[in-house]
LOZAGU-201020 format. One record per residue: residue number from 1; x, y, z of N, C-alpha, C in turn; residue in three letters. Coordinates in pm, whole numbers, plus 50000, padded with zeros to 5 digits. Layout:
R seq   n_x   n_y   n_z  ca_x  ca_y  ca_z   c_x   c_y   c_z type
R NUM     X     Y     Z     X     Y     Z     X     Y     Z  ala
...
END
This chain:
R seq   n_x   n_y   n_z  ca_x  ca_y  ca_z   c_x   c_y   c_z type
R   1 19461 16060 54767 19424 15920 54746 19318 15878 54848  met
R   2 19219 15807 54804 19112 15762 54893 19150 15625 54949  ile
R   3 19163 15618 55081 19209 15494 55143 19095 15396 55168  glu
R   4 19133 15273 55196 19035 15168 55224 18959 15199 55352  ser
R   5 18826 15201 55343 18741 15233 55458 18595 15222 55414  ala
R   6 18506 15243 55510 18364 15257 55479 18333 15406 55476  leu
R   7 18276 15453 55367 18241 15594 55352 18089 15610 55353  tyr
R   8 18041 15696 55441 17897 15725 55451 17872 15845 55361  ile
R   9 17813 15820 55244 17804 15923 55140 17663 15980 55131  val
R  10 17651 16109 55159 17521 16176 55145 17492 16203 54998  ala
R  11 17369 16178 54956 17328 16199 54818 17211 16298 54814  thr
R  12 17181 16356 54699 17076 16458 54689 16940 16408 54737  pro
R  13 16863 16500 54795 16727 16467 54838 16625 16501 54728  ile
R  14 16674 16554 54617 16585 16588 54506 16662 16642 54388  gly
R  15 16735 16750 54412 16808 16817 54305 16947 16755 54288  asn
R  16 16973 16697 54171 17100 16628 54147 17221 16720 54157  leu
R  17 17201 16850 54137 17313 16944 54143 17366 16961 54285  glu
R  18 17295 16906 54384 17340 16917 54523 17447 16813 54559  asp
R  19 17476 16719 54471 17579 16619 54501 17715 16689 54500  val
R  20 17798 16656 54600 17927 16724 54613 18034 16657 54527  ser
R  21 18139 16733 54495 18252 16679 54420 18319 16566 54498  lys
R  22 18326 16582 54628 18389 16479 54711 18307 16351 54708  arg
R  23 18175 16364 54713 18088 16246 54707 18110 16171 54576  ala
R  24 18118 16245 54466 18140 16182 54336 18276 16112 54332  ile
R  25 18377 16177 54388 18511 16118 54389 18513 15985 54464  ser
R  26 18445 15980 54579 18441 15857 54659 18363 15749 54585  val
R  27 18252 15786 54525 18171 15688 54451 18247 15633 54330  leu
R  28 18324 15718 54266 18405 15674 54153 18516 15579 54196  glu
R  29 18571 15603 54314 18681 15521 54365 18633 15392 54431  ala
R  30 18505 15386 54467 18453 15271 54542 18468 15140 54466  ala
R  31 18510 15038 54538 18513 14903 54480 18382 14831 54505  thr
R  32 18302 14885 54598 18171 14829 54629 18082 14940 54681  leu
R  33 17959 14949 54630 17862 15047 54680 17746 14972 54744  ile
R  34 17726 14997 54873 17614 14938 54947 17499 15038 54944  ala
R  35 17388 14998 54884 17277 15091 54862 17148 15038 54922  ala
R  36 17065 15128 54969 16935 15092 55026 16850 15021 54920  glu
R  37 16849 15074 54800 16776 15016 54687 16866 15027 54564  asp
R  38 16923 14915 54520 17022 14919 54412 16961 14970 54281  thr
R  39 16835 14938 54254 16773 14985 54130 16758 15136 54130  arg
R  40 16713 15191 54243 16699 15335 54256 16836 15403 54246  his
R  41 16935 15346 54314 17067 15408 54318 17140 15402 54185  ser
R  42 17115 15298 54105 17178 15290 53972 17134 15406 53883  lys
R  43 17008 15447 53897 16959 15561 53820 17035 15687 53859  ile
R  44 17055 15705 53990 17130 15820 54040 17275 15815 53995  phe
R  45 17339 15698 54010 17480 15685 53972 17501 15709 53823  leu
R  46 17412 15656 53741 17421 15680 53596 17411 15829 53565  asn
R  47 17323 15897 53638 17301 16040 53613 17424 16124 53642  ala
R  48 17508 16080 53738 17629 16157 53771 17753 16097 53705  ile
R  49 17733 15998 53619 17844 15943 53543 17925 15837 53612  gly
R  50 17871 15778 53719 17940 15669 53789 17872 15539 53746  val
R  51 17939 15462 53659 17877 15343 53601 17965 15220 53621  val
R  52 17900 15104 53608 17974 14978 53612 18025 14938 53748  gly
R  53 17967 14987 53855 18014 14957 53989 17949 14831 54045  lys
R  54 18027 14756 54123 17968 14646 54200 17878 14705 54306  arg
R  55 17758 14649 54317 17663 14703 54414 17607 14592 54502  met
R  56 17568 14632 54620 17515 14540 54720 17397 14606 54787  leu
R  57 17284 14535 54795 17170 14593 54866 17196 14590 55016  ser
R  58 17158 14697 55082 17176 14705 55228 17058 14784 55284  cys
R  59 16960 14709 55335 16838 14774 55384 16799 14716 55520  his
R  60 16685 14759 55571 16644 14722 55707 16636 14572 55729  asp
R  61 16606 14497 55625 16580 14353 55641 16704 14265 55622  his
R  62 16813 14322 55572 16932 14237 55550 17061 14298 55602  asn
R  63 17048 14409 55675 17166 14485 55716 17266 14400 55795  glu
R  64 17219 14322 55890 17309 14241 55972 17384 14139 55887  glu
R  65 17317 14087 55784 17380 13988 55698 17489 14050 55611  glu
R  66 17480 14179 55584 17575 14246 55495 17705 14286 55564  arg
R  67 17705 14285 55694 17823 14333 55768 17950 14259 55727  val
R  68 17947 14125 55726 18068 14048 55698 18118 14072 55556  glu
R  69 18026 14087 55460 18067 14114 55323 18138 14249 55312  leu
R  70 18086 14347 55383 18147 14481 55382 18282 14478 55453  ile
R  71 18288 14410 55566 18415 14398 55640 18521 14329 55554  val
R  72 18484 14221 55489 18577 14146 55404 18631 14234 55291  lys
R  73 18544 14312 55229 18585 14401 55120 18690 14501 55168  glu
R  74 18666 14559 55284 18760 14660 55337 18890 14594 55381  ile
R  75 18882 14479 55446 19004 14411 55490 19092 14369 55373  glu
R  76 19032 14351 55257 19108 14317 55137 19154 14440 55061  gln
R  77 19140 14556 55124 19189 14681 55063 19086 14755 54983  gly
R  78 18961 14712 54988 18856 14777 54911 18804 14905 54973  gly
R  79 18731 14979 54892 18668 15104 54935 18517 15084 54922  ile
R  80 18446 15096 55034 18302 15073 55033 18230 15206 55058  val
R  81 18136 15239 54972 18051 15357 54990 17911 15312 55027  ala
R  82 17859 15367 55136 17723 15337 55181 17634 15455 55144  leu
R  83 17528 15429 55068 17436 15535 55030 17292 15491 55058  ile
R  84 17205 15589 55080 17062 15560 55095 16991 15613 54971  ser
R  85 16860 15600 54967 16786 15646 54850 16799 15797 54830  asp
R  86 16811 15870 54940 16825 16015 54932 16873 16069 55066  ala
R  87 16959 16170 55062 17003 16234 55185 17118 16163 55253  gly
R  88 17133 16188 55382 17242 16133 55459 17204 15996 55514  thr
R  89 17280 15891 55483 17249 15758 55536 17240 15757 55688  pro
R  90 17163 15662 55740 17141 15639 55883 17038 15733 55945  leu
R  91 17012 15849 55883 16914 15942 55939 16776 15898 55892  ile
R  92 16712 15812 55972 16586 15746 55935 16604 15658 55812  cys
R  93 16723 15609 55791 16755 15520 55681 16847 15409 55733  asp
R  94 16863 15301 55658 16949 15191 55703 17097 15233 55716  pro
R  95 17172 15150 55785 17316 15172 55797 17369 15168 55938  gly
R  96 17282 15190 56037 17329 15197 56176 17398 15069 56221  phe
R  97 17339 14954 56190 17396 14827 56235 17533 14802 56172  lys
R  98 17546 14840 56046 17675 14824 55977 17780 14913 56042  val
R  99 17748 15040 56060 17844 15135 56117 17882 15096 56259  val
R 100 17782 15059 56339 17809 15019 56477 17907 14903 56482  arg
R 101 17888 14803 56397 17975 14686 56399 18116 14719 56352  glu
R 102 18128 14802 56250 18261 14839 56202 18337 14923 56303  leu
R 103 18265 15011 56371 18328 15091 56476 18379 15000 56588  val
R 104 18299 14901 56626 18341 14805 56729 18468 14733 56690  lys
R 105 18483 14704 56561 18599 14629 56513 18719 14718 56481  arg
R 106 18703 14847 56500 18814 14938 56476 18839 14966 56329  gly
R 107 18741 14942 56244 18755 14969 56101 18714 15114 56074  ile
R 108 18791 15181 55992 18765 15323 55968 18631 15347 55900  lys
R 109 18555 15442 55957 18428 15487 55898 18441 15638 55878  val
R 110 18422 15683 55756 18442 15824 55724 18316 15885 55663  ser
R 111 18265 15995 55721 18145 16059 55665 18178 16153 55551  pro
R 112 18097 16148 55447 18107 16244 55336 17979 16328 55343  ile
R 113 17986 16444 55406 17864 16521 55435 17797 16576 55310  pro
R 114 17669 16604 55327 17593 16658 55215 17448 16678 55254  gly
R 115 17357 16663 55160 17215 16694 55186 17154 16613 55300  pro
R 116 17067 16680 55376 16989 16616 55481 16857 16690 55489  ser
R 117 16746 16619 55476 16615 16683 55476 16588 16758 55606  ala
R 118 16636 16703 55717 16614 16768 55848 16676 16907 55850  val
R 119 16804 16915 55818 16876 17042 55825 16829 17137 55716  ile
R 120 16801 17084 55598 16752 17168 55488 16623 17238 55528  thr
R 121 16529 17163 55585 16401 17220 55627 16419 17320 55741  ala
R 122 16499 17282 55838 16519 17367 55955 16581 17500 55918  leu
R 123 16677 17499 55826 16750 17620 55793 16662 17727 55729  ser
R 124 16556 17685 55659 16470 17780 55588 16332 17795 55653  ala
R 125 16313 17737 55770 16180 17735 55833 16140 17865 55900  ser
R 126 16238 17940 55947 16208 18059 56025 16178 18030 56170  gly
R 127 16190 17904 56211 16172 17867 56352 16308 17865 56422  leu
R 128 16310 17871 56555 16438 17871 56628 16524 17750 56593  pro
R 129 16652 17774 56571 16744 17667 56531 16854 17642 56633  thr
R 130 16855 17721 56743 16962 17704 56841 16950 17572 56916  asp
R 131 16828 17518 56921 16804 17389 56985 16684 17324 56916  glu
R 132 16700 17199 56875 16588 17130 56813 16592 16982 56845  phe
R 133 16475 16918 56833 16460 16774 56858 16412 16709 56729  val
R 134 16480 16603 56686 16439 16531 56566 16376 16399 56607  phe
R 135 16253 16375 56562 16176 16257 56604 16168 16149 56496  lys
R 136 16229 16171 56380 16219 16071 56273 16076 16061 56224  gly
R 137 16027 15938 56206 15885 15916 56173 15808 15888 56301  phe
R 138 15695 15953 56319 15613 15930 56437 15541 15795 56424  leu
R 139 15487 15742 56536 15418 15612 56531 15301 15611 56432  pro
R 140 15271 15494 56380 15162 15479 56283 15027 15461 56352  val
R 141 15025 15382 56459 14898 15353 56526 14843 15476 56597  lys
R 142 14709 15489 56595 14644 15609 56646 14680 15641 56790  asp
R 143 14676 15540 56877 14703 15564 57019 14844 15616 57042  lys
R 144 14943 15548 56979 15082 15589 56997 15110 15725 56934  glu
R 145 15044 15752 56820 15061 15882 56756 15006 15993 56844  leu
R 146 14889 15970 56902 14829 16068 56992 14919 16095 57111  thr
R 147 14975 15990 57169 15065 16007 57284 15190 16084 57245  glu
R 148 15246 16054 57128 15368 16121 57083 15344 16270 57060  ala
R 149 15231 16305 57000 15200 16446 56974 15167 16520 57103  leu
R 150 15100 16452 57196 15066 16515 57324 15191 16554 57401  ala
R 151 15299 16477 57385 15424 16507 57454 15489 16636 57407  leu
R 152 15446 16687 57290 15505 16810 57238 15449 16934 57308  leu
R 153 15348 16914 57391 15279 17028 57452 15372 17124 57523  lys
R 154 15470 17070 57596 15558 17156 57675 15702 17158 57627  asn
R 155 15727 17110 57505 15864 17109 57453 15907 17251 57420  val
R 156 16021 17292 57473 16066 17430 57461 16162 17453 57345  lys
R 157 16172 17358 57258 16258 17374 57140 16180 17335 57015  ser
R 158 16234 17365 56900 16171 17326 56774 16175 17174 56759  thr
R 159 16066 17115 56717 16058 16970 56696 16043 16943 56547  thr
R 160 16121 16848 56497 16121 16815 56354 16089 16666 56338  val
R 161 16003 16634 56244 15979 16493 56213 15937 16478 56068  phe
R 162 15945 16355 56018 15904 16324 55881 15759 16273 55880  tyr
R 163 15690 16296 55770 15556 16241 55755 15529 16211 55607  glu
R 164 15451 16107 55583 15419 16067 55446 15295 16140 55398  ser
R 165 15277 16150 55266 15156 16217 55214 15028 16144 55251  pro
R 166 15035 16014 55274 14916 15938 55311 14870 15966 55454  lys
R 167 14962 16010 55539 14929 16028 55681 14926 16173 55726  arg
R 168 14966 16264 55638 14984 16402 55682 14853 16467 55731  ile
R 169 14740 16439 55665 14614 16500 55707 14573 16454 55846  leu
R 170 14585 16324 55873 14550 16273 56005 14641 16334 56112  lys
R 171 14769 16344 56080 14864 16396 56178 14838 16541 56211  thr
R 172 14817 16626 56109 14796 16768 56139 14661 16792 56206  val
R 173 14563 16708 56177 14435 16721 56245 14451 16696 56395  lys
R 174 14524 16592 56429 14551 16563 56570 14632 16674 56636  leu
R 175 14728 16728 56563 14810 16836 56618 14724 16957 56651  met
R 176 14630 16989 56563 14542 17102 56587 14458 17085 56713  gly
R 177 14425 16959 56743 14344 16930 56862 14428 16925 56989  glu
R 178 14548 16867 56979 14629 16841 57098 14723 16956 57133  leu
R 179 14777 17023 57032 14870 17134 57059 14831 17254 56972  ile
R 180 14714 17314 56998 14667 17427 56918 14754 17552 56936  pro
R 181 14744 17640 56838 14810 17771 56843 14962 17763 56850  asn
R 182 15018 17657 56792 15165 17648 56784 15209 17682 56642  arg
R 183 15325 17745 56631 15380 17771 56498 15413 17639 56430  asp
R 184 15375 17628 56303 15395 17505 56229 15446 17538 56090  leu
R 185 15548 17464 56047 15599 17477 55911 15596 17339 55846  val
R 186 15525 17329 55734 15519 17204 55659 15604 17221 55533  leu
R 187 15707 17139 55521 15799 17148 55408 15773 17030 55316  cys
R 188 15747 17059 55190 15708 16955 55094 15800 16958 54972  arg
R 189 15842 16838 54926 15919 16827 54803 16046 16913 54805  glu
R 190 16122 16905 54913 16241 16988 54929 16339 16969 54814  leu
R 191 16390 17080 54762 16488 17093 54654 16434 17050 54518  thr
R 192 16308 17010 54511 16249 16967 54384 16170 17082 54320  lys
R 193 16114 17057 54203 16046 17162 54126 15930 17225 54202  ala
R 194 15858 17143 54282 15741 17194 54353 15767 17212 54503  phe
R 195 15890 17246 54536 15925 17272 54677 15831 17377 54736  glu
R 196 15779 17345 54856 15683 17436 54921 15709 17442 55071  ser
R 197 15694 17561 55127 15699 17583 55271 15567 17646 55312  phe
R 198 15489 17575 55394 15362 17627 55442 15379 17671 55586  tyr
R 199 15364 17802 55611 15377 17857 55745 15238 17878 55803  his
R 200 15205 17803 55908 15069 17801 55961 15070 17795 56113  leu
R 201 14950 17800 56171 14929 17760 56310 14877 17617 56306  lys
R 202 14902 17541 56410 14865 17399 56407 14716 17378 56381  thr
R 203 14630 17464 56435 14487 17444 56418 14439 17482 56278  gln
R 204 14525 17547 56198 14487 17586 56063 14527 17482 55958  glu
R 205 14618 17394 55994 14685 17309 55895 14590 17213 55823  ala
R 206 14500 17150 55897 14412 17052 55833 14326 17117 55725  phe
R 207 14260 17227 55758 14173 17293 55660 14253 17343 55540  asp
R 208 14375 17390 55565 14458 17440 55456 14495 17327 55360  phe
R 209 14544 17216 55412 14586 17105 55327 14468 17039 55256  leu
R 210 14355 17032 55325 14238 16961 55271 14174 17033 55152  ala
R 211 14205 17162 55134 14138 17238 55028 14192 17206 54888  gln
R 212 14310 17143 54880 14368 17115 54749 14453 16988 54759  asp
R 213 14419 16887 54681 14492 16759 54686 14639 16776 54652  ala
R 214 14674 16877 54575 14815 16900 54540 14899 16938 54661  asn
R 215 14834 16994 54763 14908 17038 54881 14963 16920 54963  tyr
R 216 14910 16801 54941 14955 16686 55020 15040 16588 54939  thr
R 217 15081 16628 54820 15165 16540 54739 15311 16553 54779  lys
R 218 15381 16441 54786 15524 16445 54819 15550 16422 54966  gly
R 219 15675 16389 54996 15715 16365 55135 15725 16496 55211  glu
R 220 15691 16489 55341 15689 16609 55425 15797 16605 55534  phe
R 221 15853 16723 55559 15925 16747 55684 15838 16845 55763  val
R 222 15803 16806 55885 15713 16886 55968 15793 16948 56082  val
R 223 15778 17078 56101 15848 17148 56209 15747 17219 56298  leu
R 224 15756 17192 56428 15666 17252 56526 15747 17347 56614  val
R 225 15701 17470 56624 15772 17569 56704 15766 17539 56852  gly
R 226 15855 17601 56930 15861 17578 57075 15732 17618 57145  pro
R 227 15702 17549 57254 15587 17585 57337 15618 17712 57415  ser
R 228 15521 17800 57424 15536 17921 57505 15451 17915 57630  glu
R 229 15393 17798 57656 15309 17782 57775 15397 17774 57900  glu
R 230 15335 17800 58015 15404 17784 58141 15443 17638 58159  gln
R 231 15558 17616 58219 15603 17479 58239 15507 17402 58329  glu
R 232 15481 17279 58290 15390 17195 58369 15459 17148 58496  ala
R 233 15385 17149 58607 15442 17107 58735 15405 16965 58772  asp
R 234 15310 16906 58700 15269 16771 58733 15369 16670 58677  glu
R 235 15419 16585 58765 15517 16484 58724 15443 16355 58693  val
R 236 15443 16316 58567 15372 16196 58525 15442 16071 58576  ser
R 237 15371 15958 58582 15433 15833 58625 15555 15794 58541  pro
R 238 15546 15816 58409 15659 15782 58323 15780 15869 58351  lys
R 239 15754 15999 58376 15864 16090 58408 15928 16052 58541  ala
R 240 15845 16015 58637 15897 15973 58768 15982 15847 58754  tyr
R 241 15934 15755 58672 16009 15630 58650 16145 15658 58585  glu
R 242 16146 15751 58489 16272 15788 58423 16366 15854 58523  ala
R 243 16312 15939 58607 16391 16007 58709 16451 15906 58806  leu
R 244 16368 15810 58846 16411 15706 58939 16528 15625 58883  glu
R 245 16522 15596 58753 16629 15520 58689 16758 15601 58680  ser
R 246 16744 15730 58649 16862 15813 58626 16939 15848 58753  leu
R 247 16866 15874 58863 16936 15919 58985 17026 15812 59045  val
R 248 17012 15689 59000 17103 15585 59045 17243 15604 58990  glu
R 249 17253 15675 58877 17381 15682 58807 17437 15823 58791  phe
R 250 17352 15926 58801 17400 16063 58780 17347 16154 58891  val
R 251 17409 16272 58910 17360 16366 59011 17215 16406 58986  pro
R 252 17146 16442 59093 17004 16477 59083 16980 16590 58984  ala
R 253 17070 16688 58984 17056 16802 58894 17060 16759 58748  lys
R 254 17152 16669 58716 17166 16620 58579 17044 16539 58539  val
R 255 16996 16453 58631 16877 16373 58604 16758 16462 58573  ala
R 256 16743 16570 58649 16631 16663 58627 16641 16732 58491  cys
R 257 16763 16768 58453 16783 16834 58324 16742 16743 58209  gln
R 258 16780 16615 58220 16749 16519 58113 16599 16496 58103  val
R 259 16534 16468 58217 16392 16439 58216 16311 16564 58176  val
R 260 16356 16681 58219 16288 16804 58183 16292 16829 58032  ser
R 261 16408 16801 57972 16423 16821 57828 16334 16725 57749  lys
R 262 16320 16603 57799 16242 16502 57729 16092 16522 57746  leu
R 263 16050 16576 57860 15906 16581 57890 15846 16721 57893  thr
R 264 15932 16824 57909 15880 16959 57921 15841 16996 58063  gly
R 265 15852 16902 58157 15823 16931 58298 15935 17017 58355  ile
R 266 15901 17115 58434 16001 17207 58487 16102 17134 58576  ser
R 267 16226 17181 58569 16333 17121 58652 16302 17139 58800  lys
R 268 16239 17252 58834 16206 17277 58975 16106 17173 59027  asn
R 269 16009 17139 58942 15909 17040 58983 15970 16903 59003  ala
R 270 16076 16876 58930 16140 16745 58937 16244 16735 59049  leu
R 271 16301 16848 59088 16420 16844 59174 16393 16783 59312  tyr
R 272 16284 16823 59376 16254 16768 59509 16235 16619 59504  asp
R 273 16168 16572 59399 16146 16428 59385 16279 16356 59358  lys
R 274 16367 16420 59282 16497 16360 59253 16580 16349 59381  ala
R 275 16577 16451 59463 16652 16448 59588 16599 16340 59681  leu
R 276 16466 16329 59684 16407 16225 59770 16448 16086 59723  ala
R 277 16449 16066 59593 16490 15936 59537 16639 15911 59564  leu
R 278 16718 16014 59552 16863 16005 59574 16891 15965 59719  lys
R 279 16820 16029 59811 16842 16002 59954 16794 15863 59996  asn
R 280 16694 15813 59921 16640 15683 59957 16724 15570 59896  ser
END
């Protein structure tokens, strides 16, 4: 029996056959389905045979307003399913504010696992999977995008982020300039008919994509391989500021590990500065 709670239900990212039996069971039992886009989700629900359900829109612009309605439904014994347009809710999709508030109130939140574009792309990329960083969508503005990509120079793990077809050419061109000779995997239209994995070097990506307009159609998951360069010893002002904030609350060694992971700066380069800050 499915008990009263909020269920975070993962839905297919393309191929409808990827929906799990458990996901269907929860959606069938739901007394209310909170969806990122109700029109889009009704098409999906009809396709899997879940019809006639009460639905509620829950997206970035109204999420806080929906909390009380969802809480009331559950307190009255209802079953609420939260779904996004595709994949696992909250992963670059709405739902965080709802889940955070329900957790604070002690209301049960149960995940129904399933498709996720991040993990799907990573599993078939051929890049290291023992450690990875997920960046969501990178900044839109040129300056912030350049800064974000430049930070990947010394990252020692695989980095994953999403990109739109409208921005992919600009992004890979910048990558070729800022972080050349890095392993790059561009995943397009995952689980759909035209699913593609492009294995390239960063400096090759722009010319490759630009040769055929079909290569840039569909949403992208971008994976950048780990840096093999020597660790940078220069401690930037931002890294120093982060170190200064952390050493107030954690041991110097832990602070160095955190800042090193975020910036790619070697722990050795950070340690002396952390000790000096700790002593002061």
